[in-house]
C-alpha positions in Angstrom: -8.6 22.5 -34.1 -7.8 25.5 -36.4 -6.1 24.8 -39.8 -3.0 26.4 -38.4 -2.9 24.3 -35.3 -3.7 21.2 -37.5 -0.7 22.2 -39.8 1.6 22.7 -36.8 0.6 19.2 -35.5 1.4 17.6 -38.9 4.8 19.4 -39.2 7.9 17.2 -39.3 9.5 16.5 -35.8 11.8 19.5 -35.0 15.4 18.9 -34.2 16.6 19.3 -30.6 17.6 22.9 -30.0 21.2 23.9 -30.3 21.6 24.4 -26.5 20.7 20.7 -26.0 23.1 19.6 -28.7 26.0 21.2 -27.0 25.4 19.2 -23.8 26.6 15.8 -23.0 25.0 13.3 -25.4 22.4 10.9 -24.1 23.6 7.2 -24.6 21.7 5.3 -27.4 19.0 3.0 -26.5 19.8 -0.7 -26.0 18.2 -3.9 -24.9 18.9 -5.7 -21.7 20.8 -8.4 -23.6 23.5 -5.8 -24.5 24.8 -5.8 -20.8 23.4 -9.2 -19.5 23.9 -12.6 -20.9 20.9 -14.7 -22.0 21.5 -17.0 -19.0 21.4 -14.0 -16.7 18.3 -12.8 -18.3 16.5 -16.2 -17.9 17.6 -16.5 -14.4 16.2 -13.1 -13.6 12.9 -13.9 -15.3 12.7 -17.1 -13.4 13.4 -15.4 -10.1 10.2 -13.3 -10.4 8.1 -15.6 -12.5 5.9 -16.8 -9.6 5.8 -13.4 -7.8 2.5 -13.3 -5.8 0.4 -10.3 -6.4 -1.0 -10.2 -2.8 -4.6 -10.9 -4.0 -6.2 -13.8 -5.8 -9.1 -11.7 -7.0 -7.2 -8.9 -8.8 -8.2 -8.6 -12.5 -5.0 -8.5 -14.5 -4.7 -8.3 -18.2 -1.6 -8.9 -20.4 0.3 -5.9 -21.5 -1.9 -4.4 -24.3 -4.8 -6.5 -23.3 -7.0 -3.4 -23.1 -7.0 -3.2 -26.9 -8.5 -6.7 -27.3 -12.3 -7.1 -27.6 -12.4 -8.8 -24.2 -10.1 -6.3 -22.7 -12.1 -3.4 -24.1 -15.2 -4.7 -22.5 -13.6 -4.9 -19.0 -12.0 -1.4 -19.3 -15.0 0.4 -20.9 -15.7 3.7 -19.2 -12.3 3.7 -17.5 -9.1 5.6 -18.0 -5.7 4.0 -18.3 -2.9 5.4 -16.1 0.8 4.4 -15.8 1.2 3.5 -12.0 4.9 3.9 -11.3 5.8 2.0 -8.1 8.8 2.0 -5.8 10.7 -1.2 -6.0 9.8 -2.5 -2.5 7.1 -4.6 -0.9 6.2 -6.0 -4.3 3.3 -8.1 -3.0 1.7 -5.0 -1.3 1.7 -2.8 -4.5 -1.5 -3.9 -6.2 -3.6 -4.4 -3.1 -2.9 -0.9 -1.7 -4.0 0.8 -4.9 -7.1 -1.5 -5.1 -8.1 -0.7 -1.5 -7.6 3.1 -2.1 -9.5 3.1 -5.4 -12.4 1.1 -4.0 -12.7 3.6 -1.0 -12.4 6.6 -3.4 -15.1 5.4 -5.9 -17.5 4.8 -3.0 -16.7 8.1 -1.2 -17.2 10.0 -4.5 -20.5 8.2 -5.1 -21.7 9.1 -1.7 -20.6 12.7 -2.2 -22.7 12.8 -5.3 -25.8 11.3 -3.6 -25.5 14.1 -0.9 -25.2 16.6 -3.5 -28.3 15.3 -5.3 -30.2 15.2 -2.0 -29.2 18.8 -1.3 -30.5 19.9 -4.7 -27.2 20.0 -6.6 -24.8 21.3 -4.0 -22.7 19.2 -1.7 -20.0 19.7 0.8 -17.2 17.2 0.9 -16.5 16.1 4.4 -13.8 13.6 3.3 -15.6 10.7 4.9 -13.6 7.6 4.6 -14.6 4.2 3.2 -16.5 1.5 4.9 -19.8 3.4 4.8 -19.0 6.5 7.0 -20.7 9.5 5.7 -23.0 7.7 3.4 -26.4 8.9 2.5 -29.4 7.0 1.6 -31.0 9.3 -1.0 -30.0 10.4 -4.4 -29.3 8.6 -7.6 -25.5 8.2 -8.0 -24.3 4.7 -7.6 -21.0 3.0 -7.1 -19.7 1.8 -10.5 -19.9 -1.9 -11.0 -17.0 -4.2 -11.4 -13.6 -4.2 -9.7 -12.2 -0.8 -8.5 -9.0 -1.4 -10.8 -8.5 -3.4 -13.9 -4.7 -3.9 -14.1 -2.7 -4.2 -17.1 0.8 -5.9 -16.8 3.9 -3.8 -17.6 5.8 -3.8 -20.8 7.1 -7.3 -21.4 4.6 -8.7 -19.1 7.2 -8.7 -16.3 5.3 -8.7 -12.9 8.3 -7.3 -11.0 8.5 -4.2 -13.2 7.5 -1.0 -11.4 5.5 0.3 -14.5 2.0 -1.2 -14.2 -1.0 0.1 -15.9 -4.2 0.8 -13.8 -7.6 1.3 -15.5 -9.6 3.5 -13.0 -12.9 5.3 -13.1 -11.3 8.6 -14.0 -9.0 11.4 -12.8 -11.1 12.2 -9.7 -10.6 8.7 -8.4 -6.9 8.7 -9.5 -6.4 11.9 -7.6 -8.1 10.5 -4.5 -5.8 7.5 -4.6 -2.8 9.6 -5.0 -3.5 11.6 -1.8 -2.9 8.5 0.4 -0.8 6.1 -1.6 2.6 5.0 -0.3 4.1 2.6 -2.7 3.4 4.2 -6.1 5.4 7.3 -6.9 3.0 8.8 -9.4 -0.1 8.1 -11.6 0.5 9.4 -15.1 -1.8 10.0 -18.1 0.6 8.5 -20.7 1.2 10.6 -23.9 3.7 8.1 -25.3 6.1 5.3 -24.6 8.9 3.8 -26.8 12.0 1.8 -26.7 14.0 4.8 -27.8 14.1 8.6 -27.3 13.6 9.3 -31.0 10.6 7.1 -31.0 9.1 8.8 -28.1 9.7 12.2 -29.6 7.9 11.1 -32.7 4.8 9.9 -30.8 4.7 13.3 -28.8 4.8 15.3 -32.0 1.9 13.3 -33.3 -0.1 13.5 -30.0 -3.4 15.6 -30.5 -2.6 19.3 -30.3 -5.9 20.0 -28.6 -4.8 17.8 -25.7 -1.4 19.6 -25.5 -3.3 23.0 -25.6 -5.6 21.8 -22.7 -2.7 21.2 -20.4 0.0 23.5 -21.9 -2.0 26.5 -23.1 -1.1 30.1 -22.5 -2.8 30.1 -19.1 -1.3 26.7 -17.9 2.1 26.9 -16.2 4.1 23.7 -16.4 7.2 21.8 -15.3 9.2 18.9 -16.7 10.5 16.1 -14.3 13.1 13.7 -15.5 13.0 10.3 -13.7 15.7 7.8 -14.2 15.1 4.2 -13.2 18.1 2.0 -12.5 20.7 4.7 -13.3 21.1 8.4 -12.9 21.6 11.5 -15.1 23.6 14.6 -14.3 21.7 17.9 -14.2 23.2 18.8 -17.5 21.9 15.6 -19.0 18.5 16.3 -17.6 18.5 19.7 -19.1 19.4 18.2 -22.5 16.5 15.7 -22.3 14.0 18.5 -21.3 15.1 20.8 -24.1 14.8 17.9 -26.6 11.2 17.2 -25.6 9.9 20.8 -25.6 9.7 21.2 -29.5 7.6 18.0 -29.4 5.1 19.3 -26.9 4.8 22.8 -28.2 3.6 24.0 -24.8 2.8 27.8 -24.8 2.4 28.5 -21.2 5.0 29.7 -18.7 7.5 27.4 -17.0 7.1 27.4 -13.2 9.6 25.2 -11.3 8.1 25.9 -7.9 4.4 25.8 -8.2 3.4 24.7 -11.7 -0.3 23.9 -12.6 0.8 20.9 -14.5 3.8 18.4 -14.2 5.0 16.3 -17.0 7.3 13.3 -16.4 9.9 11.8 -18.7 10.8 8.4 -17.3 13.8 6.6 -18.7 14.3 2.9 -17.8 18.0 2.0 -18.2 19.1 -0.6 -15.7 22.7 -0.4 -14.6 22.0 -1.9 -11.1 22.4 -5.8 -11.0 20.3 -6.1 -7.8 17.2 -4.8 -9.7 15.1 -6.7 -12.3 16.8 -6.8 -15.6 14.4 -4.6 -17.7 15.0 -3.5 -21.2 15.4 0.2 -22.0 12.0 2.0 -22.1 11.0 5.7 -22.4 7.7 7.1 -21.0 6.1 10.5 -21.1 2.9 11.6 -19.5 1.0 14.2 -17.5 0.9 13.7 -13.7 -2.5 13.2 -12.5 -1.4 12.5 -8.9 1.9 12.0 -7.0 2.5 10.5 -3.7 3.3 12.5 -0.6 5.6 10.4 1.7 6.3 13.4 4.0 4.3 11.7 6.8 6.9 9.0 7.0 9.4 11.6 8.0 7.0 13.4 10.4 6.2 10.2 12.2 9.6 8.5 12.0 10.0 6.1 14.9 13.5 7.3 15.4 12.3 10.6 16.7 9.3 9.3 18.5 9.6 9.7 22.4 7.5 6.7 23.4 8.4 3.4 21.7 8.3 -0.3 22.5 10.3 -3.3 21.2 7.5 -4.1 18.7 6.3 -0.7 17.7 5.2 -0.8 14.1 7.4 0.7 11.3 5.8 4.0 10.1 5.5 3.0 6.4 4.1 -0.3 7.2 1.5 1.3 9.6 0.3 3.6 6.8 0.1 0.7 4.4 -2.0 -1.2 7.0 -4.4 1.7 7.3 -4.6 2.0 3.5 -5.5 -1.6 3.2 -8.2 -1.1 6.0 -9.5 1.9 4.0 -9.1 4.3 6.9 -10.3 7.8 6.2 -11.8 10.8 7.8 -14.7 10.0 10.1 -13.8 6.2 10.4 -13.6 4.7 13.9 -10.6 2.5 14.1 -9.5 0.2 16.9 -6.2 -1.5 17.7 -6.8 -4.2 20.3 -3.0 -4.6 20.9 -2.3 -0.9 20.9 1.0 -1.0 22.8 2.6 2.5 22.1 0.0 3.3 19.6 2.1 3.1 16.4 -0.8 1.6 14.3 -3.2 4.4 15.5 -1.0 7.3 14.8 -1.4 7.0 11.0 -5.0 6.4 11.4 -5.4 9.6 13.3 -3.3 11.3 10.7 -5.8 10.2 8.0 -8.6 11.8 10.1 -10.0 8.8 11.9 -11.3 8.5 15.5 -9.3 5.8 17.3 -9.6 3.6 20.2 -7.0 1.2 21.7 -7.0 -1.7 24.1 -4.1 -3.5 25.7 -3.6 -6.2 28.4 -0.6 -4.4 29.9 -2.0 -1.5 31.9 1.6 -0.3 32.5 2.0 0.4 28.8 -1.1 2.5 28.3 -1.4 4.1 31.6 2.2 4.5 33.2 4.3 4.7 30.1 8.0 5.5 30.9 10.5 8.3 30.8 12.2 9.8 27.7 15.8 10.7 27.4 15.2 13.9 29.1 13.5 12.2 32.1 10.0 13.4 31.2 7.1 11.0 31.5 5.8 9.8 28.2 3.0 7.4 27.1 0.5 6.8 24.3 -1.2 10.2 25.0 2.0 12.1 24.8 2.7 10.6 21.3 -0.5 12.0 20.0 0.1 15.4 21.8 3.6 15.6 20.3 2.2 15.3 16.8 -0.7 17.5 17.5 -3.1 14.7 16.5 -6.6 14.2 17.7 -6.1 11.9 20.8 -7.7 8.4 21.0 -11.4 8.3 22.0 -10.2 6.0 24.8 -7.6 3.5 25.9 -8.8 0.5 27.8 -6.9 -2.1 29.8 -8.4 -5.4 28.5 -7.9 -8.2 26.1 -10.1 -9.9 23.5 -10.3 -13.1 25.5 -12.3 -11.3 28.3 -13.3 -8.1 26.7 -15.7 -5.6 28.5 -17.9 -5.0 25.4 -21.6 -5.8 25.7 -22.8 -8.9 24.0 -25.2 -7.0 22.0 -22.8 -4.4 20.8 -22.4 -4.8 17.1 -21.4 -2.8 14.0 -19.7 0.2 15.6 -16.2 0.0 14.0 -15.1 0.9 10.5 -11.7 -0.8 10.8 -9.5 -2.9 13.2 -5.8 -2.5 12.5 -3.4 -4.4 14.6 -0.2 -6.5 15.1 -1.2 -9.4 17.4 1.4 -11.3 19.5 2.4 -14.4 17.7 5.2 -15.6 20.0 8.4 -14.8 18.1 9.5 -11.5 19.6 6.8 -11.2 22.3 4.5 -13.9 23.6 0.8 -13.3 24.0 -1.0 -13.2 27.4 -4.6 -13.4 28.3 -6.6 -12.3 31.4 -7.8 -15.1 33.8 -9.9 -14.7 36.8 -8.2 -15.6 40.1 -9.7 -15.6 43.6 -7.4 -13.1 45.3 -7.9 -9.9 47.4 -7.2 -6.5 45.7 -5.6 -4.4 48.2 -4.9 -1.4 46.0 -6.5 -0.7 42.7 -4.1 2.0 41.8 -1.2 -0.4 41.3 -3.1 -3.7 40.9 -2.0 -5.9 37.9 -4.5 -8.5 36.9 -3.5 -12.2 36.6 -2.7 -13.6 33.1 -1.9 -16.8 31.4 -0.1 -17.6 28.2 -2.2 -16.9 25.1 -1.6 -19.1 22.0 -1.6 -17.5 18.6 -4.5 -19.8 17.5 -6.6 -18.7 20.4 -5.7 -15.1 19.9 -6.7 -15.3 16.2 -10.0 -16.9 17.1 -10.8 -14.1 19.5 -9.6 -11.4 17.1 -11.8 -12.7 14.2 -14.8 -13.1 16.5 -14.5 -9.6 17.8 -14.1 -8.2 14.2 -17.1 -10.2 13.1 -19.2 -8.6 15.8 -18.0 -5.0 16.0 -17.2 -4.1 12.4 -19.8 -2.6 10.1 -20.7 -4.6 7.1 -17.9 -3.7 4.5 -15.5 -2.8 7.4 -12.1 -4.3 7.4 -9.7 -6.2 9.7 -6.0 -5.9 8.9 -3.5 -7.9 11.0 -0.1 -9.7 10.8 0.2 -13.5 10.9 3.6 -15.0 11.4 5.0 -17.4 8.7 8.0 -19.7 8.0 8.8 -22.7 5.9 6.8 -25.6 7.5 4.8 -23.3 9.8 2.4 -21.7 7.2 -0.1 -22.9 4.8 -3.0 -21.2 3.0 -5.4 -23.5 4.8 -4.3 -22.2 8.2 -5.1 -18.6 7.5 -7.8 -17.9 10.1 -11.4 -17.9 8.9 -14.8 -16.8 9.9 -18.1 -17.2 8.2 -18.7 -13.3 8.5 -15.3 -12.4 7.1 -13.7 -12.8 3.8 -10.0 -12.7 3.0 -9.3 -9.8 0.6 -5.5 -9.6 0.5 -2.6 -11.8 1.8 0.7 -10.0 1.4 4.1 -11.5 2.6 6.7 -9.2 4.2 10.2 -10.8 4.4 11.8 -10.2 7.8 14.8 -12.5 8.0 16.1 -15.6 6.1 14.4 -17.5 8.8 10.8 -16.3 8.9 8.4 -13.8 7.4 5.0 -12.4 8.3 1.8 -12.0 6.3 -0.5 -9.0 6.2 -4.0 -10.4 6.2 -6.8 -8.1 5.1 -10.3 -9.3 5.7 -13.7 -7.7 5.0 -17.0 -8.2 6.8 -19.4 -9.5 4.1 -22.6 -10.0 6.2 -24.2 -9.3 9.6 -23.1 -11.2 12.6 -25.1 -14.4 13.2 -24.2 -16.1 16.5 -25.7 -19.4 15.6 -23.8 -19.7 12.4 -20.5 -18.7 14.0 -21.0 -21.3 16.8 -21.7 -24.1 14.2 -18.6 -23.0 12.3 -16.5 -23.3 15.5 -17.9 -26.6 16.4 -17.2 -28.1 12.9 -13.5 -27.0 13.0 -12.8 -28.0 16.5 -10.4 -26.2 19.0 -8.3 -23.5 17.4 -4.8 -24.8 16.3 -2.0 -23.0 14.4 1.4 -24.4 13.3 2.9 -21.0 14.1 2.4 -21.6 17.9 5.5 -24.0 17.5 7.6 -21.5 15.5 9.6 -20.1 18.5 12.0 -22.9 18.9 12.7 -23.0 15.1 13.4 -19.3 15.0 15.9 -19.3 17.7 17.7 -22.4 16.7 21.3 -21.8 15.6 22.3 -22.2 11.8 24.4 -25.1 12.8 21.4 -26.9 14.4 19.1 -26.2 11.4 21.8 -27.3 8.9 22.3 -30.6 10.8 18.6 -31.3 10.8 18.5 -30.6 7.0 21.5 -32.8 6.4 23.6 -29.9 5.0 26.8 -28.1 5.8 26.3 -24.5 7.4 27.5 -23.0 4.2 25.1 -25.0 2.1 22.3 -24.0 4.5 23.0 -20.3 4.4 23.2 -20.4 0.6 19.8 -22.1 0.4 18.2 -19.7 2.9 19.7 -16.7 0.9 17.8 -17.8 -2.2 14.5 -17.5 -0.4 14.6 -13.8 -0.2 13.5 -12.0 -3.3 15.3 -8.8 -4.4 12.8 -6.4 -2.9 14.2 -5.7 0.4 15.7 -2.4 1.3 15.1 -1.0 -2.2 13.5 2.4 -2.5 14.2 4.0 -5.9 
């Protein structure tokens, strides 16, 4: 740094420009206790105290833990990013980023190996995780340790949307950002404080060479003001931006449409009682990657021509594919394909897809749309101009047509099995009957219990997935009908994530992510089944509970209907329907 630049960096903090001073003043900082009583604050803290993180194996440090000797050893060689989440699906947040970061670091290592094998040049084919596109030569290795070392938000409040993620570097962070759904942005933090004045002081002291790197004469930029828990008028946003510019001393041109660099000023000021009661906090940082949620609008179910009663919500379908590490070149199967709602995002991410279903009418005949035109799974892919499925088969996992020696061909299985709440499962059964017309023949079926379905699903995944491949599926749950011990298991598969989605006050469902950890061994699998006995799950008895009236359930619990409704209402955390 030149002496002139060094002197400028040491200069006292300039006052806000006159134009900003003439605009409406920004309210002074406050703590949460200034608008909430101590009892309200303690109640809020207790509400989220036991918030599950969706993974028992996530490596989580206390806030500031990266500065301790133990934390420094865990985060060595990594960069620290502010991961600003949306306030929804709280248990899904960390697992989604971990899955994407793990796939990104392996894909980048594979790219480097291909480059080394090609003599220093490589072409990025975007191959997804789970081994697709991997090369066997070269020297680049996947970094050791977890893909993400987490650091809790300020105040160690797990419900806060402002987590810190220690990642391998900008390249991995950018890869994560291209697919992430729940985080809004990944920031390289330049400063954070409990007041605007404190933040300005930190920015003024930030190394000038870093400012010049991202705000030099040849670097266009833009400021983004983000308010959490409140809102600012445009005039107030301009005032905030103009008060920050003298602290940053950027020399490049401002470009509001296509800037080379974006800088975020995030102000936490909670004025919404349905959100966590967080104290005021001010963050400023450089955008490393921001989420693109436009696919949620593109594939919105409300505009899709072919739908069924259990078609998967678009956002959740993308989350499932991210948990499964679906990427370009992956081969993905949905064995309960229905109208194809889980395969559409997989195809969008560049995967080859295959679907099976027991109901031939769903995948072959379809139905007619509002205009009277025939629609089916194929037309859904045509409407979106996506690569159609490799194939759609009429079959079920109980009597599937795959060869016994067919193994390790799929990178991911993503599905929503029938669990008897909204739609009961059916399985094929052979019956001695004459087939008079194969065109309209519908094979015989019998009821298919959830326990039996899960057994067949995991056995199929253990055979057909590549080692490292993932199975992602939903498992129904309700008080008294779910326990950790009943999560389906298999000796070749390991549970990676278990995230709960609240559907009603009566029942929920859990997104289970499993990874194949070793090659299929038929003898070991058979011994495992024999030791456990016939498949049995409590959720097979959920249907009657779900459809009982509140009066019946209240009477069984020895409560009045009002008391029962109040108790059920307390079960739902404040993370439903929020997207801020």
